[in-house]
C-alpha angles and dihedrals in degrees: 000000000000111000093359123111117254113229128183128196111196118194122185107224118243087340105193094038092049093050087051090051094046093050089049112034092189089076094060115124091011130117101261131171130182109217146173120251114270089209090054091048094249097100100143133113110264095177140354142196124251092256091052090047090053089054091057101263111150136191111263092023114137113256097244091049090053091050091049089056093040112025091181092053112133110218118208131187113239122261102203095177089061093047091052089048096053092041088056091047092048089053092051089058091051091051090063089074105036139355090221098093120145119191119220101191121314101306106033131068138171118218129193105209095165092118094039097067095092092058102035109020130250128332096270091049093050088048090053093049090052093046091052094044095051090046096048100037102036106021091234131114132225136198112216129197116202117198146126095260135047092236096051092045089057093048086051095055087053097052100072126026145214120027095347144128122219122184124202112192129193086248096051106032096098089056096045103033111027095067089057120103112258091241087070091073126084117263089018098109130167096283094047093045091049088051095052091044089061087065096044094259104138108141131053088243089055089051092047091054095046119103109265090217088061091048090050090054092047103042104008120228089340089066091056092047091051091050088052093048093050090053097051094252098121105129096170109141128234105245124234116265090247093052117123117191115234111271116234099168140356121219143162125200137179140189104226121232090237132012118283108241106184147010097271091056091050093046090059094050093049090051092050091050093045093059091062093045093051090047093054093046087056093048091054093040093238135133129204127235093190143018133222126196122194118201124195119194126214085256088061095248113145125212125177126198126189129204127186117223124230089230138006112273143170093185109122095217095056092048090050094048091051092048093048093045092056091043092056092046097048109026115090101190095231087142136027112253125253102179144009136201125189114195132187111217142172085049120197131177111280095238095046108129118244137181114268120227125228088222097059124076098232094187091054091051090050088055094050089051092053089049090056091047088057091049094050088049093053092044091050090055104036104024131272092273093059092085123026145136117284086230090066094056116108126011113347095164094249119131114235108194097117098260090130087071090063116100108204122208112290126175129328105239111241 
C-alpha cells in the first residue's frame, strides 16, 4: 500500500452467540440464537450462530418467526456482563499492535496500524496475528478488513465471514467495491438507498461516478461524504484508545415490560431513569440546564418534550421532577406508553459559575447536593441498589437484564 495508511476493521463474528457457545461447548455446531424475552416485549433475535444463519435466521427477527424457520433453534437469554468482558479482552489484544483503536459498538473496532508495520509486518500479517490471537486466547473469531480508508476496511470485514481476512487495496478497490450495492456502505441506510435508486444509482461504482453537486442537492452534505467514501477519498482518522467524544447530552431510556397505564407508573420509571442520568452527570462532572423526555406509545408513535431548568443541576430528583412536570403538561394519554427516555441537555461544567436567584434557597440546595454526594459514595461502595427510593421497590415495569450497559454503534469519527 506504499504511502497509504493501513487501516483494519475487526468485527467479532456473531458476537453474543459466539460467547455463549464458548462458555458452553455443548452448543458448538448447533443452531443458537441470543434473544430478548418475549414476555418482556424484547422477543427478537439479537445474534445467531452460523448454523442458525444458514437456516435463514436473521438479527431483528421475531423469536417465533426464527423458530418457524429453524425448529431446532436454541434460544438463549443475553448475558451482557459476559459480552462486555469479552469485548474488553478483545480490545486488549488489538492494543498490543497499536494505541489507535476506535470502537464502533461492542463488537467492532477500527485500528490504524500504519506505524506498526516495522514491528509487526504489513497490514495483512498484523490482521492474521490478531485473528489467531483472538481465536486461541478467547475462543472467538473475527473477520478483518484491511484497507487504506476506514470505510473500505469496514466493507472488507463484511465481505467474508466468519474467521476471515479481506484486503482492499488502492489498486483493486474499483474491482472489489464498485460492484457492491450502495446499501453496503456505512451511512447509506434504507432511506438514502431508496432515494439514490430513484435516479438509477444502485451500485457504489455508480455513486462514485455521479456528479457530487447533484448528490449534495439530493442528500445534502451526506451526499458529498458518500461520494468521497465511494471514491476512496475518506481521510477520517482512527481515534486514540483513550479518546472520549464530546458529550452533548446524557440520557437513559427503557422499553417497559408492559405498557404504562397512568401517571404514577410513569413517575416511577422517570425516577428510575433519572438516577442513572444523575450518576453519569456526576461521573463526567457536568450539570444540566434543561431536560428532555421522549415518550413512545404502544402504537410506536414518539413524542419529545423539553423543559428548561431554573438552575443547573445533576441531582436525580430534580431531573425527575422536571421531566415529570413537562410530561403531565404535554402528554395527552391518547395511548398507553411502551417506552420512556429521560435526557439531560444543555450541559455545562459542574463548577461553572451561575447567577443565583433571590427566589431559590441556595443553602438548602447546597445541602441537597451534599446529600447526593453521600448517596453516590454509598452506592459506589455497596452497589447502586444499596440505597434507593421506596417508590422504586417492587415491580416498576423496568427490565433488569443489564442491557443498559451495552453501548450500541454510534458515529464513525471523521
